[in-house]
Short mmCIF file of the C-alpha atoms (twelve columns), coordinates in Angstrom:
data_MODEL
# 
_entry.id   MODEL 
# 
loop_
_atom_site.group_PDB 
_atom_site.id 
_atom_site.type_symbol 
_atom_site.label_atom_id 
_atom_site.label_alt_id 
_atom_site.label_comp_id 
_atom_site.label_asym_id 
_atom_site.label_seq_id 
_atom_site.Cartn_x 
_atom_site.Cartn_y 
_atom_site.Cartn_z 
_atom_site.pdbx_PDB_model_num 
ATOM 1   C CA . UNK A 1   -25.861 40.110 63.582 1 
ATOM 2   C CA . UNK A 2   -23.700 41.828 66.192 1 
ATOM 3   C CA . UNK A 3   -26.845 43.346 67.728 1 
ATOM 4   C CA . UNK A 4   -28.565 40.017 68.461 1 
ATOM 5   C CA . UNK A 5   -29.078 39.842 72.276 1 
ATOM 6   C CA . UNK A 6   -26.787 37.352 74.037 1 
ATOM 7   C CA . UNK A 7   -29.743 35.496 75.556 1 
ATOM 8   C CA . UNK A 8   -30.882 34.528 72.032 1 
ATOM 9   C CA . UNK A 9   -27.509 33.224 70.806 1 
ATOM 10  C CA . UNK A 10  -27.831 29.671 72.105 1 
ATOM 11  C CA . UNK A 11  -31.350 29.135 70.772 1 
ATOM 12  C CA . UNK A 12  -30.464 30.550 67.348 1 
ATOM 13  C CA . UNK A 13  -27.347 28.370 67.111 1 
ATOM 14  C CA . UNK A 14  -29.375 25.248 67.964 1 
ATOM 15  C CA . UNK A 15  -31.836 26.008 65.172 1 
ATOM 16  C CA . UNK A 16  -29.105 26.642 62.594 1 
ATOM 17  C CA . UNK A 17  -27.191 23.438 63.321 1 
ATOM 18  C CA . UNK A 18  -30.216 21.115 62.914 1 
ATOM 19  C CA . UNK A 19  -29.477 18.721 60.016 1 
ATOM 20  C CA . UNK A 20  -33.051 18.913 58.760 1 
ATOM 21  C CA . UNK A 21  -33.084 22.700 58.836 1 
ATOM 22  C CA . UNK A 22  -32.203 24.166 55.435 1 
ATOM 23  C CA . UNK A 23  -32.013 27.937 55.140 1 
ATOM 24  C CA . UNK A 24  -29.673 30.516 53.658 1 
ATOM 25  C CA . UNK A 25  -28.897 33.461 55.934 1 
ATOM 26  C CA . UNK A 26  -27.307 36.751 54.933 1 
ATOM 27  C CA . UNK A 27  -26.227 38.621 58.048 1 
ATOM 28  C CA . UNK A 28  -24.569 42.001 58.458 1 
ATOM 29  C CA . UNK A 29  -22.454 43.235 61.346 1 
ATOM 30  C CA . UNK A 30  -20.574 46.412 62.141 1 
ATOM 31  C CA . UNK A 31  -18.072 44.500 64.278 1 
ATOM 32  C CA . UNK A 32  -16.257 41.204 63.730 1 
ATOM 33  C CA . UNK A 33  -18.248 38.343 65.257 1 
ATOM 34  C CA . UNK A 34  -15.051 36.327 65.687 1 
ATOM 35  C CA . UNK A 35  -13.434 39.151 67.669 1 
ATOM 36  C CA . UNK A 36  -16.566 39.541 69.814 1 
ATOM 37  C CA . UNK A 37  -16.532 35.786 70.490 1 
ATOM 38  C CA . UNK A 38  -12.872 35.968 71.596 1 
ATOM 39  C CA . UNK A 39  -13.814 38.661 74.110 1 
ATOM 40  C CA . UNK A 40  -16.713 36.609 75.456 1 
ATOM 41  C CA . UNK A 41  -19.341 38.954 74.038 1 
ATOM 42  C CA . UNK A 42  -20.719 36.567 71.418 1 
ATOM 43  C CA . UNK A 43  -21.559 32.855 71.371 1 
ATOM 44  C CA . UNK A 44  -18.604 31.203 69.515 1 
ATOM 45  C CA . UNK A 45  -20.756 28.579 67.797 1 
ATOM 46  C CA . UNK A 46  -23.212 31.170 66.475 1 
ATOM 47  C CA . UNK A 47  -20.323 33.370 65.334 1 
ATOM 48  C CA . UNK A 48  -18.907 30.428 63.355 1 
ATOM 49  C CA . UNK A 49  -22.301 29.529 61.849 1 
ATOM 50  C CA . UNK A 50  -22.875 33.111 60.698 1 
ATOM 51  C CA . UNK A 51  -19.319 33.527 59.357 1 
ATOM 52  C CA . UNK A 52  -19.151 30.754 56.755 1 
ATOM 53  C CA . UNK A 53  -18.369 33.276 54.003 1 
ATOM 54  C CA . UNK A 54  -17.429 36.796 55.096 1 
ATOM 55  C CA . UNK A 55  -17.185 39.849 52.878 1 
ATOM 56  C CA . UNK A 56  -15.600 42.859 54.557 1 
ATOM 57  C CA . UNK A 57  -16.770 46.207 53.237 1 
ATOM 58  C CA . UNK A 58  -14.945 49.439 54.073 1 
ATOM 59  C CA . UNK A 59  -17.035 52.534 54.863 1 
ATOM 60  C CA . UNK A 60  -18.626 54.458 51.995 1 
ATOM 61  C CA . UNK A 61  -16.126 57.274 52.513 1 
ATOM 62  C CA . UNK A 62  -13.441 54.849 51.272 1 
ATOM 63  C CA . UNK A 63  -15.538 53.478 48.388 1 
ATOM 64  C CA . UNK A 64  -16.527 56.627 46.512 1 
ATOM 65  C CA . UNK A 65  -16.161 54.866 43.143 1 
ATOM 66  C CA . UNK A 66  -18.968 52.493 44.205 1 
ATOM 67  C CA . UNK A 67  -21.412 55.235 45.175 1 
ATOM 68  C CA . UNK A 68  -22.999 55.801 41.729 1 
ATOM 69  C CA . UNK A 69  -23.765 52.090 41.318 1 
ATOM 70  C CA . UNK A 70  -25.092 51.806 44.880 1 
ATOM 71  C CA . UNK A 71  -27.252 54.891 44.394 1 
ATOM 72  C CA . UNK A 72  -28.716 53.454 41.182 1 
ATOM 73  C CA . UNK A 73  -29.562 50.188 42.959 1 
ATOM 74  C CA . UNK A 74  -31.337 52.157 45.687 1 
ATOM 75  C CA . UNK A 75  -33.278 54.105 43.064 1 
ATOM 76  C CA . UNK A 76  -34.433 50.790 41.586 1 
ATOM 77  C CA . UNK A 77  -35.555 49.663 45.047 1 
ATOM 78  C CA . UNK A 78  -37.571 52.861 45.424 1 
ATOM 79  C CA . UNK A 79  -39.064 52.279 41.969 1 
ATOM 80  C CA . UNK A 80  -40.285 48.845 43.066 1 
ATOM 81  C CA . UNK A 81  -42.224 50.433 45.940 1 
ATOM 82  C CA . UNK A 82  -43.507 53.543 44.153 1 
ATOM 83  C CA . UNK A 83  -46.163 54.238 41.534 1 
ATOM 84  C CA . UNK A 84  -43.707 56.016 39.231 1 
ATOM 85  C CA . UNK A 85  -40.354 54.970 37.865 1 
ATOM 86  C CA . UNK A 86  -37.233 57.150 37.815 1 
ATOM 87  C CA . UNK A 87  -34.295 56.528 35.519 1 
ATOM 88  C CA . UNK A 88  -31.585 57.406 38.035 1 
ATOM 89  C CA . UNK A 89  -29.690 60.558 38.995 1 
ATOM 90  C CA . UNK A 90  -28.259 63.501 37.090 1 
ATOM 91  C CA . UNK A 91  -24.443 63.868 36.966 1 
ATOM 92  C CA . UNK A 92  -24.660 66.853 39.341 1 
ATOM 93  C CA . UNK A 93  -26.603 64.784 41.874 1 
ATOM 94  C CA . UNK A 94  -24.061 61.984 41.665 1 
ATOM 95  C CA . UNK A 95  -21.230 64.473 42.243 1 
ATOM 96  C CA . UNK A 96  -22.943 65.617 45.446 1 
ATOM 97  C CA . UNK A 97  -23.424 62.040 46.643 1 
ATOM 98  C CA . UNK A 98  -19.722 61.339 46.087 1 
ATOM 99  C CA . UNK A 99  -18.839 64.497 48.025 1 
ATOM 100 C CA . UNK A 100 -20.806 63.485 51.128 1 
ATOM 101 C CA . UNK A 101 -18.781 61.772 53.920 1 
ATOM 102 C CA . UNK A 102 -21.674 59.373 54.786 1 
ATOM 103 C CA . UNK A 103 -20.902 58.796 58.487 1 
ATOM 104 C CA . UNK A 104 -23.908 56.433 58.714 1 
ATOM 105 C CA . UNK A 105 -22.803 54.548 55.587 1 
ATOM 106 C CA . UNK A 106 -25.470 52.711 53.573 1 
ATOM 107 C CA . UNK A 107 -28.311 53.615 55.949 1 
ATOM 108 C CA . UNK A 108 -27.700 57.308 55.316 1 
ATOM 109 C CA . UNK A 109 -27.387 56.843 51.558 1 
ATOM 110 C CA . UNK A 110 -30.614 54.804 51.448 1 
ATOM 111 C CA . UNK A 111 -32.497 57.463 53.432 1 
ATOM 112 C CA . UNK A 112 -31.195 60.227 51.135 1 
ATOM 113 C CA . UNK A 113 -32.213 58.358 47.969 1 
ATOM 114 C CA . UNK A 114 -35.635 57.529 49.426 1 
ATOM 115 C CA . UNK A 115 -36.306 61.189 50.262 1 
ATOM 116 C CA . UNK A 116 -34.984 62.364 46.894 1 
ATOM 117 C CA . UNK A 117 -37.144 59.833 45.038 1 
ATOM 118 C CA . UNK A 118 -40.272 61.252 46.716 1 
ATOM 119 C CA . UNK A 119 -39.249 64.838 45.935 1 
ATOM 120 C CA . UNK A 120 -38.258 64.329 42.293 1 
ATOM 121 C CA . UNK A 121 -40.668 65.774 39.737 1 
ATOM 122 C CA . UNK A 122 -38.869 64.746 36.538 1 
ATOM 123 C CA . UNK A 123 -37.501 61.446 35.214 1 
ATOM 124 C CA . UNK A 124 -34.218 61.820 37.151 1 
ATOM 125 C CA . UNK A 125 -33.211 62.813 40.673 1 
ATOM 126 C CA . UNK A 126 -31.542 66.214 40.448 1 
ATOM 127 C CA . UNK A 127 -29.163 67.975 42.832 1 
ATOM 128 C CA . UNK A 128 -32.097 70.096 44.058 1 
ATOM 129 C CA . UNK A 129 -34.032 66.958 45.045 1 
ATOM 130 C CA . UNK A 130 -31.283 65.771 47.422 1 
ATOM 131 C CA . UNK A 131 -31.526 66.528 51.170 1 
ATOM 132 C CA . UNK A 132 -29.907 69.787 52.291 1 
ATOM 133 C CA . UNK A 133 -27.273 67.879 54.286 1 
ATOM 134 C CA . UNK A 134 -26.075 66.214 51.079 1 
ATOM 135 C CA . UNK A 135 -26.205 69.395 48.986 1 
ATOM 136 C CA . UNK A 136 -23.972 71.214 51.477 1 
ATOM 137 C CA . UNK A 137 -21.599 68.303 52.114 1 
ATOM 138 C CA . UNK A 138 -18.989 69.257 49.491 1 
ATOM 139 C CA . UNK A 139 -18.461 72.752 50.880 1 
ATOM 140 C CA . UNK A 140 -18.360 71.475 54.483 1 
ATOM 141 C CA . UNK A 141 -16.026 68.533 53.862 1 
ATOM 142 C CA . UNK A 142 -13.949 69.999 51.057 1 
ATOM 143 C CA . UNK A 143 -14.324 66.722 49.126 1 
ATOM 144 C CA . UNK A 144 -13.550 66.970 45.410 1 
ATOM 145 C CA . UNK A 145 -16.266 66.132 42.931 1 
ATOM 146 C CA . UNK A 146 -16.311 62.888 41.002 1 
ATOM 147 C CA . UNK A 147 -14.274 63.219 37.799 1 
ATOM 148 C CA . UNK A 148 -16.639 63.729 34.860 1 
ATOM 149 C CA . UNK A 149 -14.969 61.033 32.784 1 
ATOM 150 C CA . UNK A 150 -15.362 58.327 35.456 1 
ATOM 151 C CA . UNK A 151 -17.874 55.625 34.556 1 
ATOM 152 C CA . UNK A 152 -19.411 53.026 36.837 1 
ATOM 153 C CA . UNK A 153 -20.728 49.990 34.945 1 
ATOM 154 C CA . UNK A 154 -23.200 48.065 37.083 1 
ATOM 155 C CA . UNK A 155 -22.548 44.657 35.497 1 
ATOM 156 C CA . UNK A 156 -18.792 44.986 36.083 1 
ATOM 157 C CA . UNK A 157 -19.359 46.035 39.684 1 
ATOM 158 C CA . UNK A 158 -21.631 43.041 40.395 1 
ATOM 159 C CA . UNK A 159 -19.256 40.653 38.606 1 
ATOM 160 C CA . UNK A 160 -16.391 41.883 40.813 1 
ATOM 161 C CA . UNK A 161 -18.426 41.097 43.936 1 
ATOM 162 C CA . UNK A 162 -19.418 37.666 42.582 1 
ATOM 163 C CA . UNK A 163 -15.791 36.794 41.810 1 
ATOM 164 C CA . UNK A 164 -14.791 37.691 45.365 1 
ATOM 165 C CA . UNK A 165 -17.585 35.557 46.877 1 
ATOM 166 C CA . UNK A 166 -16.643 32.566 44.715 1 
ATOM 167 C CA . UNK A 167 -12.960 32.897 45.613 1 
ATOM 168 C CA . UNK A 168 -13.804 33.068 49.310 1 
ATOM 169 C CA . UNK A 169 -16.084 30.010 49.065 1 
ATOM 170 C CA . UNK A 170 -13.379 27.978 47.292 1 
ATOM 171 C CA . UNK A 171 -10.811 29.043 49.905 1 
ATOM 172 C CA . UNK A 172 -13.233 28.094 52.668 1 
ATOM 173 C CA . UNK A 173 -13.797 24.701 50.988 1 
ATOM 174 C CA . UNK A 174 -10.012 24.229 50.530 1 
ATOM 175 C CA . UNK A 175 -10.402 23.933 46.762 1 
ATOM 176 C CA . UNK A 176 -13.336 21.495 46.840 1 
ATOM 177 C CA . UNK A 177 -15.718 22.951 44.226 1 
ATOM 178 C CA . UNK A 178 -18.646 20.719 45.233 1 
ATOM 179 C CA . UNK A 179 -18.400 22.016 48.812 1 
ATOM 180 C CA . UNK A 180 -17.899 25.586 47.575 1 
ATOM 181 C CA . UNK A 181 -21.060 25.255 45.484 1 
ATOM 182 C CA . UNK A 182 -23.009 24.132 48.563 1 
ATOM 183 C CA . UNK A 183 -21.685 27.099 50.557 1 
ATOM 184 C CA . UNK A 184 -22.928 29.428 47.820 1 
ATOM 185 C CA . UNK A 185 -26.263 27.657 47.431 1 
ATOM 186 C CA . UNK A 186 -25.427 26.593 43.855 1 
ATOM 187 C CA . UNK A 187 -25.159 23.311 42.002 1 
ATOM 188 C CA . UNK A 188 -21.626 22.292 41.022 1 
ATOM 189 C CA . UNK A 189 -22.337 22.658 37.249 1 
ATOM 190 C CA . UNK A 190 -23.773 26.133 37.771 1 
ATOM 191 C CA . UNK A 191 -20.788 27.178 39.858 1 
ATOM 192 C CA . UNK A 192 -18.421 25.918 37.170 1 
ATOM 193 C CA . UNK A 193 -20.357 27.806 34.448 1 
ATOM 194 C CA . UNK A 194 -20.170 31.032 36.460 1 
ATOM 195 C CA . UNK A 195 -16.438 30.521 37.050 1 
ATOM 196 C CA . UNK A 196 -15.901 30.165 33.323 1 
ATOM 197 C CA . UNK A 197 -18.063 33.208 32.569 1 
ATOM 198 C CA . UNK A 198 -16.215 35.254 35.181 1 
ATOM 199 C CA . UNK A 199 -12.840 34.019 33.845 1 
ATOM 200 C CA . UNK A 200 -11.993 32.186 37.051 1 
ATOM 201 C CA . UNK A 201 -11.621 28.946 35.075 1 
ATOM 202 C CA . UNK A 202 -10.058 28.432 31.617 1 
# 
């Protein structure tokens, strides 16, 4: 969103604020739209429209525990586009992914998984299938390997994200669950059921 040209801001804001226009937008930005608006580098109205619910994500280098789950999701995306299906990555391959500093964040991880998926010959992506830059990352960066006993459970990871989004929506709606449900694109009963399931409601 922070790369949208300034000359398009006004037109996009007019479209989004039309009462008859119903659409859900998920936008990403490397810089805060609110801060850009304060400096006169972003249309304030568009910044507000695109910032209804914000989730701030630190760089991958600070979220190494999330890397195995993210890598598995990217493998599944590759599976959906390919003729063959892979089960995931070997423990050695995951260790190498965790060791990489990922200066380009998710874009770099996605490119590495995509290349590895094409190169894999067995049911799993192995360390040898990873790009050379990833294979050599541990020695170059001196990053310790992922502890062997660490486990990343995908359902728990997704539930943690969902809890955070629901909390942010309720804060944004000042406790009004009907409004929070609308912000999330849910019905009020469905939101309440998810809150109970996620132990956000007794």
